[in-house]
DSSP file (Angstrom, degrees, kcal/mol; ACC not computed):
  #  RESIDUE AA STRUCTURE BP1 BP2  ACC     N-H-->O    O-->H-N    N-H-->O    O-->H-N    TCO  KAPPA ALPHA  PHI   PSI    X-CA   Y-CA   Z-CA
    1    1 A L     >        0   0    0      0, 0.0     4,-2.1     0, 0.0     5,-0.2   0.000 360.0 360.0 360.0 -48.8   10.5    1.2    1.3
    2    2 A Q  H  >  +     0   0    0      1,-0.2     4,-2.5     2,-0.2     5,-0.3   0.860 360.0  53.8 -67.1 -35.2   14.1    0.3    2.2
    3    3 A A  H  > S+     0   0    0      1,-0.2     4,-2.4     2,-0.2     7,-0.2   0.895 109.1  48.6 -60.0 -41.9   13.3    0.5    6.0
    4    4 A L  H  4 S+     0   0    0      2,-0.2    -2,-0.2     1,-0.2    -1,-0.2   0.878 113.9  46.4 -68.0 -38.2   10.4   -1.9    5.5
    5    5 A K  H  < S+     0   0    0     -4,-2.1    -2,-0.2     1,-0.2    -1,-0.2   0.929 121.8  34.0 -69.5 -44.9   12.6   -4.4    3.6
    6    6 A R  H  < S+     0   0    0     -4,-2.5    -2,-0.2     1,-0.2    -3,-0.2   0.781 135.2  18.5 -88.3 -26.2   15.6   -4.3    5.9
    7    7 A K    ><  +     0   0    0     -4,-2.4     3,-1.9    -5,-0.3    -1,-0.2  -0.528  60.5 165.8-147.8  73.5   13.8   -3.9    9.3
    8    8 A P  G >  S+     0   0    0      0, 0.0     3,-2.0     0, 0.0    -1,-0.1   0.786  73.0  72.1 -63.8 -25.7   10.1   -4.8    9.2
    9    9 A D  G >  S+     0   0    0      1,-0.3     3,-2.1     2,-0.2     4,-0.3   0.594  73.7  86.7 -65.2  -8.2    9.9   -4.9   13.0
   10   10 A L  G X  S+     0   0    0     -3,-1.9     3,-1.5     1,-0.3    -1,-0.3   0.837  80.5  63.0 -54.4 -33.5   10.2   -1.1   12.8
   11   11 A F  G <  S+     0   0    0     -3,-2.0    -1,-0.3     1,-0.3    -2,-0.2   0.530  92.6  62.1 -75.1  -2.5    6.4   -1.2   12.4
   12   12 A L  G <  S+     0   0    0     -3,-2.1    -1,-0.3    -4,-0.1    -2,-0.2   0.529  76.3 115.8 -93.8  -5.9    6.0   -2.7   15.8
   13   13 A C    X   -     0   0    0     -3,-1.5     3,-1.2    -4,-0.3    -3,-0.0  -0.408  65.0-141.8 -62.9 131.1    7.6    0.4   17.4
   14   14 A S  T 3  S+     0   0    0      1,-0.2    -1,-0.1    -2,-0.1    -3,-0.0   0.754  98.3  60.2 -70.8 -20.6    5.0    2.1   19.6
   15   15 A N  T 3  S+     0   0    0      2,-0.1     2,-0.5     0, 0.0    -1,-0.2   0.609  85.6  94.4 -76.2 -13.7    6.2    5.5   18.5
   16   16 A L    <   -     0   0    0     -3,-1.2     2,-1.2    -6,-0.2     3,-0.1  -0.701  67.6-146.3 -89.5 128.0    5.4    4.9   14.9
   17   17 A D     >  -     0   0    0     -2,-0.5     4,-2.2     1,-0.2     3,-0.3  -0.750  18.3-178.1 -88.8  90.4    2.1    6.0   13.6
   18   18 A V  H  > S+     0   0    0     -2,-1.2     4,-2.6     1,-0.2    -1,-0.2   0.864  79.5  56.6 -60.4 -36.2    1.4    3.3   11.1
   19   19 A K  H  > S+     0   0    0      1,-0.2     4,-2.6     2,-0.2    -1,-0.2   0.896 107.3  48.3 -64.7 -39.0   -1.9    4.9   10.0
   20   20 A A  H  > S+     0   0    0     -3,-0.3     4,-2.5     2,-0.2    -1,-0.2   0.926 112.3  48.5 -67.2 -44.0   -0.1    8.2    9.1
   21   21 A V  H  X S+     0   0    0     -4,-2.2     4,-1.9     2,-0.2    -2,-0.2   0.917 112.7  49.1 -61.8 -41.6    2.6    6.3    7.1
   22   22 A F  H  X S+     0   0    0     -4,-2.6     4,-2.2     1,-0.2    -2,-0.2   0.947 111.9  48.2 -58.1 -51.2   -0.1    4.3    5.3
   23   23 A Q  H  X S+     0   0    0     -4,-2.6     4,-2.5     1,-0.2    -2,-0.2   0.849 109.2  52.6 -64.6 -36.6   -2.0    7.5    4.5
   24   24 A C  H  X S+     0   0    0     -4,-2.5     4,-2.1     2,-0.2    -1,-0.2   0.897 108.7  51.8 -63.9 -38.3    1.1    9.2    3.2
   25   25 A G  H  X S+     0   0    0     -4,-1.9     4,-1.0     2,-0.2    -2,-0.2   0.886 109.9  48.4 -66.1 -39.3    1.7    6.3    0.9
   26   26 A V  H >< S+     0   0    0     -4,-2.2     3,-0.8     1,-0.2     4,-0.4   0.933 111.4  49.5 -63.1 -45.0   -1.9    6.5   -0.4
   27   27 A L  H >< S+     0   0    0     -4,-2.5     3,-1.5     1,-0.2    -2,-0.2   0.879 105.6  57.7 -60.3 -39.8   -1.5   10.2   -1.0
   28   28 A S  H >< S+     0   0    0     -4,-2.1     3,-1.4     1,-0.3    -1,-0.2   0.736  93.0  69.0 -62.8 -25.8    1.8    9.6   -2.8
   29   29 A L  T << S+     0   0    0     -4,-1.0    -1,-0.3    -3,-0.8    -2,-0.2   0.727  98.7  51.5 -65.6 -20.3    0.0    7.3   -5.3
   30   30 A K  T <  S+     0   0    0     -3,-1.5    -1,-0.3    -4,-0.4    -2,-0.2   0.373  83.2 118.0 -98.9  -0.3   -1.7   10.4   -6.7
   31   31 A F    <   -     0   0    0     -3,-1.4     6,-0.1    -4,-0.1    -3,-0.0  -0.287  67.1-131.0 -65.6 153.2    1.5   12.5   -7.2
   32   32 A P  S    S+     0   0    0      0, 0.0     2,-0.5     0, 0.0    -1,-0.1   0.687  82.5  91.6 -77.3 -18.8    2.3   13.5  -10.8
   33   33 A E    >>  -     0   0    0      1,-0.1     4,-2.0     2,-0.0     3,-0.5  -0.677  67.8-149.6 -84.8 124.1    5.8   12.4  -10.6
   34   34 A A  H 3> S+     0   0    0     -2,-0.5     4,-2.9     1,-0.2     5,-0.2   0.876  94.2  56.6 -60.2 -41.8    6.3    8.8  -11.8
   35   35 A P  H 3> S+     0   0    0      0, 0.0     4,-2.0     0, 0.0    -1,-0.2   0.857 108.3  48.6 -59.0 -34.7    9.2    8.0   -9.5
   36   36 A T  H <> S+     0   0    0     -3,-0.5     4,-2.2     2,-0.2    -2,-0.2   0.931 113.0  46.5 -71.0 -47.1    7.2    8.9   -6.5
   37   37 A V  H  X S+     0   0    0     -4,-2.0     4,-2.6     2,-0.2     5,-0.2   0.902 111.9  51.8 -61.9 -41.4    4.2    6.8   -7.5
   38   38 A K  H  X S+     0   0    0     -4,-2.9     4,-2.1     1,-0.2    -1,-0.2   0.918 110.2  48.4 -63.9 -43.4    6.5    3.9   -8.4
   39   39 A A  H  X S+     0   0    0     -4,-2.0     4,-2.1     2,-0.2    -1,-0.2   0.864 110.9  51.0 -61.5 -39.4    8.1    4.1   -4.9
   40   40 A S  H  X S+     0   0    0     -4,-2.2     4,-2.0     2,-0.2    -2,-0.2   0.881 108.5  51.1 -65.7 -40.1    4.7    4.2   -3.3
   41   41 A C  H  X S+     0   0    0     -4,-2.6     4,-2.2     2,-0.2    -2,-0.2   0.898 110.1  50.6 -60.1 -42.8    3.6    1.2   -5.2
   42   42 A G  H  X S+     0   0    0     -4,-2.1     4,-1.4     2,-0.2    -2,-0.2   0.895 106.1  55.7 -62.9 -41.2    6.8   -0.6   -4.1
   43   43 A F  H >X S+     0   0    0     -4,-2.1     4,-2.3     1,-0.2     3,-0.5   0.950 110.8  44.1 -56.1 -51.7    6.0    0.4   -0.5
   44   44 A F  H 3X S+     0   0    0     -4,-2.0     4,-2.5     1,-0.2    -1,-0.2   0.832 107.5  57.4 -70.5 -31.2    2.6   -1.2   -0.6
   45   45 A T  H 3< S+     0   0    0     -4,-2.2    -1,-0.2     1,-0.2    -2,-0.2   0.757 114.4  40.9 -68.3 -23.1    3.8   -4.3   -2.3
   46   46 A E  H << S+     0   0    0     -4,-1.4     4,-0.2    -3,-0.5    -2,-0.2   0.806 116.9  48.3 -85.5 -33.7    6.2   -4.8    0.6
   47   47 A L  H >< S+     0   0    0     -4,-2.3     3,-1.9    -5,-0.2    -2,-0.2   0.904 101.5  60.9 -76.0 -43.4    3.7   -3.8    3.3
   48   48 A L  G >< S+     0   0    0     -4,-2.5     3,-1.6     1,-0.3     4,-0.2   0.836  95.8  58.5 -58.3 -37.4    0.8   -5.9    2.3
   49   49 A P  G 3  S+     0   0    0      0, 0.0     3,-0.4     0, 0.0    -1,-0.3   0.673 101.7  60.0 -66.5 -13.7    2.4   -9.3    2.7
   50   50 A R  G <> S+     0   0    0     -3,-1.9     4,-2.3    -4,-0.2     8,-0.3   0.334  71.7 101.9 -96.6   8.8    3.1   -8.3    6.4
   51   51 A C  T <4 S+     0   0    0     -3,-1.6     7,-0.4     1,-0.2    -1,-0.2   0.887  84.7  44.3 -55.2 -41.6   -0.5   -7.9    7.3
   52   52 A G  T  4 S+     0   0    0     -3,-0.4    -1,-0.2    -4,-0.2    -2,-0.1   0.804 119.0  40.1 -75.2 -30.7   -0.7  -11.2    9.0
   53   53 A E  T  4 S+     0   0    0     -4,-0.2     2,-0.6     1,-0.2    -2,-0.2   0.677 110.4  54.1 -97.8 -18.2    2.6  -11.0   10.9
   54   54 A I     X  -     0   0    0     -4,-2.3     4,-2.4     1,-0.2     3,-0.4  -0.921  69.5-158.7-117.9 105.5    2.6   -7.4   12.0
   55   55 A A  H  > S+     0   0    0     -2,-0.6     4,-2.8     1,-0.2     5,-0.2   0.883  88.6  52.3 -53.3 -48.9   -0.6   -6.7   14.0
   56   56 A P  H  > S+     0   0    0      0, 0.0     4,-2.3     0, 0.0    -1,-0.2   0.909 112.1  48.2 -58.4 -39.6   -0.5   -2.8   13.6
   57   57 A V  H  > S+     0   0    0     -3,-0.4     4,-2.7     2,-0.2     5,-0.2   0.937 110.7  49.8 -64.3 -46.2   -0.1   -3.2    9.8
   58   58 A G  H  X S+     0   0    0     -4,-2.4     4,-2.8    -7,-0.4    -1,-0.2   0.929 111.9  48.5 -56.0 -47.1   -2.9   -5.6    9.6
   59   59 A Q  H  X S+     0   0    0     -4,-2.8     4,-2.2    -5,-0.2    -1,-0.2   0.910 111.6  48.4 -63.2 -44.3   -5.2   -3.3   11.6
   60   60 A V  H  X S+     0   0    0     -4,-2.3     4,-2.8     2,-0.2     5,-0.2   0.922 112.5  49.1 -63.8 -44.6   -4.4   -0.3    9.5
   61   61 A V  H  X S+     0   0    0     -4,-2.7     4,-2.1     1,-0.2    -2,-0.2   0.927 111.7  50.1 -59.3 -44.7   -5.0   -2.2    6.3
   62   62 A H  H  < S+     0   0    0     -4,-2.8    -1,-0.2    -5,-0.2    -2,-0.2   0.900 118.2  37.7 -59.6 -40.8   -8.2   -3.5    7.6
   63   63 A E  H  < S+     0   0    0     -4,-2.2    -2,-0.2    -5,-0.2    -1,-0.2   0.785 133.5  21.8 -80.4 -29.5   -9.4   -0.1    8.6
   64   64 A N  H >X S+     0   0    0     -4,-2.8     4,-1.2    -5,-0.2     3,-0.7   0.311  88.1 102.5-125.5   6.8   -8.0    1.9    5.6
   65   65 A G  H 3X S+     0   0    0     -4,-2.1     4,-2.9     1,-0.2     5,-0.2   0.797  75.2  63.9 -66.0 -28.3   -7.5   -0.6    2.8
   66   66 A K  H 3> S+     0   0    0      1,-0.2     4,-2.3     2,-0.2    -1,-0.2   0.885 101.3  51.5 -64.4 -36.0  -10.6    0.5    1.0
   67   67 A V  H <> S+     0   0    0     -3,-0.7     4,-2.1     2,-0.2    -1,-0.2   0.872 110.2  49.8 -66.6 -38.7   -9.0    4.0    0.5
   68   68 A L  H  X S+     0   0    0     -4,-1.2     4,-2.5     2,-0.2    -2,-0.2   0.937 111.1  48.6 -63.5 -47.6   -5.9    2.2   -0.9
   69   69 A L  H  X S+     0   0    0     -4,-2.9     4,-2.6     1,-0.2    -2,-0.2   0.926 110.3  51.8 -58.4 -44.3   -8.0    0.1   -3.3
   70   70 A Q  H  X S+     0   0    0     -4,-2.3     4,-2.2     1,-0.2    -1,-0.2   0.899 110.4  47.6 -63.5 -41.8   -9.9    3.2   -4.5
   71   71 A S  H  X S+     0   0    0     -4,-2.1     4,-2.2     2,-0.2    -1,-0.2   0.876 111.7  50.8 -67.4 -35.8   -6.6    5.1   -5.2
   72   72 A V  H  X S+     0   0    0     -4,-2.5     4,-2.5     2,-0.2     5,-0.2   0.944 112.1  46.6 -66.3 -45.0   -5.2    2.1   -7.1
   73   73 A L  H  X S+     0   0    0     -4,-2.6     4,-2.0     1,-0.2    -2,-0.2   0.863 111.8  51.5 -67.5 -33.9   -8.4    1.9   -9.2
   74   74 A E  H  <>S+     0   0    0     -4,-2.2     5,-2.2     2,-0.2     4,-0.4   0.886 110.3  49.5 -64.3 -40.3   -8.3    5.6   -9.8
   75   75 A G  I ><>S+     0   0    0     -4,-2.2     5,-1.6     1,-0.2     3,-1.0   0.921 114.1  44.4 -64.3 -44.7   -4.7    5.4  -11.0
   76   76 A I  I 3<5S+     0   0    0     -4,-2.5    -1,-0.2     1,-0.2    -2,-0.2   0.859 106.2  62.6 -66.0 -33.9   -5.5    2.6  -13.3
   77   77 A G  I 3<5S-     0   0    0     -4,-2.0    -1,-0.2    -5,-0.2    -2,-0.2   0.562 134.9 -70.8 -75.0  -6.1   -8.6    4.3  -14.5
   78   78 A G  I < 5S+     0   0    0     -3,-1.0    -3,-0.2    -4,-0.4    -2,-0.1   0.328 107.0 101.2 140.7 -10.1   -6.6    7.3  -15.9
   79   79 A Q  I   <S+     0   0    0     -5,-2.2     2,-0.2     2,-0.1    -4,-0.2   0.791  82.2  55.7 -73.3 -22.1   -5.1    9.4  -13.2
   80   80 A A  S   <S-     0   0    0     -5,-1.6     2,-0.1    -6,-0.3   -50,-0.0  -0.668  96.5 -92.2-110.8 163.9   -1.7    7.8  -13.6
   81   81 A S    >   -     0   0    0     -2,-0.2     3,-2.3     1,-0.1     4,-0.2  -0.414  34.1-121.5 -69.5 143.0    0.6    7.4  -16.5
   82   82 A R  G >  S+     0   0    0      1,-0.3     3,-1.3     2,-0.2     4,-0.3   0.748 109.2  70.3 -60.0 -24.4    0.3    4.1  -18.5
   83   83 A S  G 3  S+     0   0    0      1,-0.2    -1,-0.3     2,-0.1     3,-0.2   0.631  95.5  54.1 -68.0 -12.5    3.8    3.4  -17.7
   84   84 A L  G X> S+     0   0    0     -3,-2.3     4,-1.8     1,-0.1     3,-0.6   0.368  76.1  99.4 -99.9   2.6    2.9    2.8  -14.1
   85   85 A M  H <> S+     0   0    0     -3,-1.3     4,-2.6     1,-0.2     5,-0.2   0.872  77.1  56.7 -61.2 -38.4    0.2    0.3  -14.7
   86   86 A D  H 3> S+     0   0    0     -4,-0.3     4,-1.5     1,-0.2    -1,-0.2   0.845 107.6  51.0 -63.2 -30.9    2.4   -2.8  -13.9
   87   87 A H  H <> S+     0   0    0     -3,-0.6     4,-1.1     2,-0.2    -1,-0.2   0.863 109.8  47.5 -76.6 -35.2    3.1   -1.2  -10.5
   88   88 A F  H  X S+     0   0    0     -4,-1.8     4,-2.1     1,-0.2     3,-0.4   0.883 108.1  56.8 -66.5 -38.5   -0.5   -0.6   -9.7
   89   89 A A  H  X S+     0   0    0     -4,-2.6     4,-2.6     1,-0.2    -2,-0.2   0.877 101.8  57.7 -61.5 -37.1   -1.2   -4.2  -10.8
   90   90 A E  H  X S+     0   0    0     -4,-1.5     4,-2.2     1,-0.2    -1,-0.2   0.853 104.7  50.3 -65.8 -31.6    1.3   -5.4   -8.2
   91   91 A I  H  X S+     0   0    0     -4,-1.1     4,-2.4    -3,-0.4    -1,-0.2   0.927 110.7  48.5 -66.1 -46.7   -0.6   -3.7   -5.5
   92   92 A L  H  X S+     0   0    0     -4,-2.1     4,-2.4     1,-0.2    -2,-0.2   0.877 111.2  51.2 -60.7 -37.4   -3.8   -5.3   -6.6
   93   93 A F  H  X S+     0   0    0     -4,-2.6     4,-2.4     2,-0.2    -1,-0.2   0.927 111.0  48.2 -62.5 -45.4   -2.0   -8.7   -6.8
   94   94 A A  H  X S+     0   0    0     -4,-2.2     4,-2.6     1,-0.2     5,-0.5   0.882 110.7  50.9 -64.6 -38.9   -0.8   -8.2   -3.2
   95   95 A L  H  X S+     0   0    0     -4,-2.4     4,-1.8     2,-0.2     8,-0.3   0.910 113.1  46.3 -64.9 -43.5   -4.2   -7.2   -2.0
   96   96 A N  H  < S+     0   0    0     -4,-2.4     4,-0.3     1,-0.2    -2,-0.2   0.885 118.3  40.9 -65.3 -39.8   -5.7  -10.3   -3.6
   97   97 A K  H  < S+     0   0    0     -4,-2.4    -2,-0.2    -5,-0.2    -1,-0.2   0.851 130.1  23.3 -77.5 -37.4   -3.0  -12.6   -2.2
   98   98 A H  H  < S+     0   0    0     -4,-2.6    -3,-0.2    -5,-0.2    -2,-0.2   0.649 132.4  30.2-108.6 -19.4   -2.7  -11.3    1.3
   99   99 A C  S >X S+     0   0    0     -4,-1.8     4,-2.8    -5,-0.5     3,-0.7  -0.107  70.5 137.8-134.1  35.6   -5.9   -9.5    2.1
  100  100 A F  H 3> S+     0   0    0     -4,-0.3     4,-2.2     1,-0.3     5,-0.2   0.875  71.0  54.6 -57.1 -42.9   -8.5  -11.4    0.1
  101  101 A S  H 3> S+     0   0    0      1,-0.2     4,-0.6     2,-0.2    -1,-0.3   0.856 113.9  42.6 -62.7 -33.3  -11.1  -11.5    2.8
  102  102 A Y  H X> S+     0   0    0     -3,-0.7     4,-2.5     2,-0.2     3,-0.7   0.887 109.3  58.7 -73.9 -41.0  -11.0   -7.6    3.0
  103  103 A L  H 3< S+     0   0    0     -4,-2.8    -2,-0.2    -8,-0.3    -3,-0.2   0.877 102.3  52.5 -60.2 -38.7  -10.8   -7.1   -0.7
  104  104 A S  H 3< S+     0   0    0     -4,-2.2    -1,-0.3     1,-0.2    -2,-0.2   0.807 112.8  45.8 -66.8 -27.9  -14.1   -8.9   -1.3
  105  105 A V  H <<        0   0    0     -3,-0.7    -2,-0.2    -4,-0.6    -1,-0.2   0.870 360.0 360.0 -80.5 -39.2  -15.8   -6.6    1.3
  106  106 A W     <        0   0    0     -4,-2.5    -1,-0.2     0, 0.0    -2,-0.2   0.497 360.0 360.0 -63.6 360.0  -14.2   -3.4   -0.1
């Protein structure tokens, strides 16, 4: 999360597997530890606004965003602690704001 905030062009690096980072974030949303889930939610709320400006991020979100949406909805549906609902809501808000055309398809 801190790397994304401070140096977003890191995601333009050809050595970085953006899909793997994205999938790790999605998996982390399902962890039982609240701080891990909170950090993962923060990662996605920072990542999603960059869909339009960083092509590799946009492509990964386009191809794998449905899995993210499913994980968020599962968390809201009862897999995650109620104290984390605001964080999941922030991901939904970011999806709606920055990836609306994909969201309606997913």
